[in-house]
N, C-alpha and C positions, 0 to 999 in steps of 0.2 A: 522162258518162252517170250519175254519182251524184245529180246535180241533177236530171236528167229524171225520177228516181222518183217525185218530189213532183207533178210536172205530170201524169205519166200516171195516178196514183192520183186526184188529184182531179178531172181530166178525166172520168173513168168514173163520177164521181158528180156531175158539175155540175149536172144537171137538179135532183137533189133538192136541192143547196144553194141554187140559184137561187129555187126553189119557196118554201123557206123564207124566204129574205130578201124575197120579195115578198107572202108570207104576212104577214110582221111588218110591212111597209110598209102593207099593206092594213088592218091592225089596230093602229094605233101607239098608244103609251101615256105619258101624260106622267110627268114626275119623280116617284118613290116611288108611282106606280101601275102599274108595269110588271108587274103579276101575271100575265097571260096570257104575256107573252113571258118572263118569270122561269120559268115552268112548263114552257113548251117547252123552254128551255135544259136545265131540269133533268132532264127526261124521256129527253131523247137523251144526255145525259152519262151517267145513270144506266144507260140501255141499253148505254153503251160502255164501261162498267166503272170509270167514276170514282167516287170517294167524293164526295158532293156535300154540302156545308154552306151552309144557308140562313140567312136573318135578318141579313144584314149590311146596315145601310142600309134597312130593311124588306124590299126586294124584291132587294137584291143577293145574290149566291152566289158561291161558290169550288167548282170540280170540281179534286180533288187525285188524281193518279197517281202512284205510288211504284214505281220499277223499280230491281233491283241494290242494291248497296250504297254507291252514290256518296253524298256527303254534300251536294253541291251542291243549292241549291234556287232555282228561277226562278218569277217571276210574270209573267203577260202578261194585259193588262187589254182588255176592250172595253166600251164604253157602250151603253146599251140605250135611253134615252130618247128621245122625239120633242119638237116644239114645238108652242105654240098657234098654228099658222099654217092657213090655208086653203088646200088644194091645188089648184093650177090645172094640172096636167100633162095631164090627160084620158087618163092611162094605164090599161089595164084592170085593172091592180091599183092603182088610186088608193086614197086613205085613204076608209075608210068610215065615218069619224067627223067631224063637222063641227068645223072651227077645231082640228084637231090632224093635225098630219103630220110625217113622217120627212124633215124639210128640211135634215138635216145628215148623213144616212148612217148614222147609229147602227144601223139596220137591216143595213147592209152590214157594218159593223165586227163586228157578232154573228156575222153569216153566216160572215164569214172565219176568225175563232176558232174557231167549231162545225167548219168544214171540217178546220183544223188538228187540232181535238181528236179527230176521228174517225181521221185518218191516224196520229197519234202512238197512239192506243189500239189500233190494228190493226197498224201496220207499224213504229211508233216503235223506235229503237235508242238506247237512253239509260240512264243509271244515275244516279238521284238523283230529285229530288221536283220534280215538275211543278204549278204552281198556277195554274188558269186564273180569272182574277176577270172576272166579270160585273156590271158596275157600273151602278146607278141615277142618276138626276138630274144627270148632267154638265151639263146646261143651267142648272141653277140654281146651278152652280159650288159645290155643296156636298155631292154623292154620296160622292165618294171620302173626304171627311172624315167623313161618317158611318159609311162602311164601317170606317175607322180607329178611329174611337170606338168601334165595335162589337166590337173586337177581331181586325180582318183580319190584321195583322202578328204579334200576339202569338200568335195561334192558327194562324197560317199564314206562319211566318218565311221572308224571301226573301233571297237575296244580291244578286239584282237583279230590277229590275221594268222592263217594257216595254210601251209603248202605241203606236197608232199612228192617223192620221186620215185620211181622203181629201183632196186637194187639186186642185179645178177648177182649169183653166188650164193644166194640165200634162200632158204626154202620159201616157196611161193606162199603168199599169203600171210607171211609173218611181219611183225611191225619193229622197226628200230627207232630208238630215240636217243638224244643227246642234249642235255640243258648246257648253256655256256658256249663258246667259240665250237661250231661245227663245222663249218666249211670255210676254205681259206679266202683271203683277199687275193685279187689277182692282178699284178702290174705287169706292163710290157715296157721294155728298154730297147732303144735304137743308138747304137753308139758309131758314129762315125768318125774314123781317124784319117786325118789327112797330113799327108808328108810329101817327099819329093821323088818322083817315080824317076826310072833310068833303066840301063841296060843291066842285066843280071851278073855281066862278068865284071862290072864295076860297082859294087856295091856301096863303096865309100865315097861315091858322088851321089848316093842319095840319101833319102830318110825314110826308112822303110816302115811303113805302115803294118805290114804283115807281121813282122817281128814284135812289133808293139802289141798288135793283137794277141799273138800267142801268149805273151807275158800276161797281158790282162787277162786273159781266160784262165790260166792258173792261179793268178793272184786273187780273182774273184771268189774261188773256192776256199780261200782262207776267211770270208767274213762269217759264214755260218760256224765255222769251226773254231774261230778265234775271237769274233766280237759278239756272237750270241751265246747267251746262256745254255749251258746243256740241259737246263729243265725246260727251256724253250724250242720250239721246232719253225725250221723256215727251209726254202728251197730256192737256190738260184740255179738256172739252168740257161745255158748258153745254146739256143735250138738252131741258129745259124750263123754261118760265116760266109761272107762274099769279099773275094778279093781277087784281081788279076784274071787274065786269060791265057796266058802263055808261060812257059817254064823259063824263059830267058828274059823276061821282062819284071821288074819291080814295079808293082802298080802304084798309083799316087794317093788312092783311097783303100782302106777296108772297113767292112762294116761288119757288126756283131749285132745278132738280136736274142733279147733275154727275156725269160718269163720267171716272174718273181711270185713266190706263193708263201703267205705269212697267216698266222692264227692270233697274232696279238697286235693292234694298232701301234703300240710303242715301238715294237720291233719292226713293223712296216717303216716306221719312220727313220729307224736307226740303221736299216739296211739302204734306204734311198741316200742317206747321207755318206754312207761308207762306200758305196759304189760311186757316188759322184766324185768324192775325194780320191779313191784308189784309182780311177780312170784317168782322171786329170793328172794325178802326180806321175803315173806309169807312163803316160803319153808323154808328158814333158821329159822324162827321162830318157826317151828315146827320139826326142828332138821333133815330135809330130803334134799334132794339135786333135782335141777331141769335141766333137759335138754330140751332146747327150740329150735325147728326146724321152723324157720319162712320163710315161701314161699311165695314170692311177686309172685303175678297172674298179671293178666292183669292190666292196669293203668285205671284212670279215663277216661272215652269217653267224650272228650270235642269236641263240634261242634264251628267252627268258624263262627263268625257272618256273614261276607259278603256271603260266600258259603249258609248258613242256610236261610239267606233272599231271595237269589236267587231262591233256591229249594222251598221255600214257595211260592213264586211269580209264580214258575211253577204250582204247584199246583193249585193255585187260579185260574190261567188262563186255567187250563184245565177243573176242576170239578165246579168251583165258590166258593165263599168264605164262602158260607154255609156248605161246606163240609171239610173246613181246621181250624185246629184250634191249638192253643198251649198246650203244655202239660207239665206236672210237671216233676222233675228230678225222676229218678227212681233207685231201689236198685239192681236191675238184672245187669249182667256185660256182656260184650260184647268185643270179641278180636279185633273187628274193631277199637278200641281205638289205637292199634298200628298202624295202617295205618294212623288213623288221627295224631299221633305223627310225621309222616314222611311227609305228605301231608295234607294241609288245606281241610275241607269238611264238609260234614253232613250226619249223620244216622238218617233218620225218620221212621215214623211209619204208618200202614195202617190198618185201622180197619177190624176185622175178622168177625164182626157181635156181636149184641146183643139180648138177649132173644132168642135166638135159641140154636140148637146143637153146632153151631160153637161158639157162643160168650159166652155160661154157662160154657164150657171148657176151663181152662187156659191151657198155654202151659206147657209141661212135664207132663201132664196128660194122663193115657192109653185110656182115651175115647175123646182126642183132634183129631180135624180133620182140616186141611187147607180150607178155603173157596174158593172152585173154581172159583166163581164170580170175586174174586180179581186178576186172572190171566189177565183178560182183562185190567181191571183199573191199576193194578201194570204195566203191560207191557205198556200201553199207556203212563203211567207216565215216566218210563225210556226212551222211545223212544221220548217223547216231551222235557225231560231234556236234552238229548245229543243234539238234534238239536237246543234248545236255547241257550245251551253253546258254541256249533261250529259253529253257523251261522255267 
């Protein structure tokens, strides 16, 4: 019966939180421009008695609620930004902005944490400090970093921090956990090959960067298969090739754009070294030069074992063992990884539905929609987690 208290309370306010979620969905905002969304969150938290601190990562904010004499401090994070995608759901609350859409469910993540915030303000039984973190620009993979640089954890210290993402393809309301490396690091590479252009009928008078690019693309695929242990995992994807305009002209330059995903920091370093060595040597063999811009994105997201075990125990207590399972590592990336480098914690998943309109559309699809049934389940989970941690 103690777990039912969360569901009873939140169901009595379900229409309110669904309306908030759908309003945010209809008025999406891209990273660092979540001004309207941030104001909605700030207004509600203030009304419920939180002390709200703004200006973290421009539009990010933290709602703080202290009770009792407890010394423990917990952080719970939700992301707020949308994606530059044209929505194709035809829902009554579809995006009102061209080429801007909540195609990843951040509108739902915000609504879940707001639901928990209201419960904890009115009914919460805990002793300690509750820090509710509403983050901008997760899709850019640098909103969390910006919040930290602006003093997030120095101003609001946390002993543990938690985050959650919806997971299409899994039964709605189920919880999935993994300890250790859970989401991959994300790095981007731009390779510009410079040769000598000329007439396509006289290739011997040129230094062909297109030929070098073709060879480099094939050679890059040897890194994972021949330099990375079969026990490890990594992905090297060449996602873009740009060279030339005409069939009878050999261009002066060719550009490759790569995406690198790794789950082990040592493998991440190995792959960077091998890419640079391989590209430079291949380029030299074709008589061209290579400029390599290697951009390190967010790191591997690593869940700490103690906090993951605790988070999983809370889910089991809330919904029962049949709706809780472990999951595999994934090659998506998440800038919550920066927070986990500063504070131990857990990033978990909640099923968005399977065999339905929700479950059949993966995130970042123009047909995706967050499952509103998860506002109650996810809100109950956050409320329960906070009370269990701070009891």
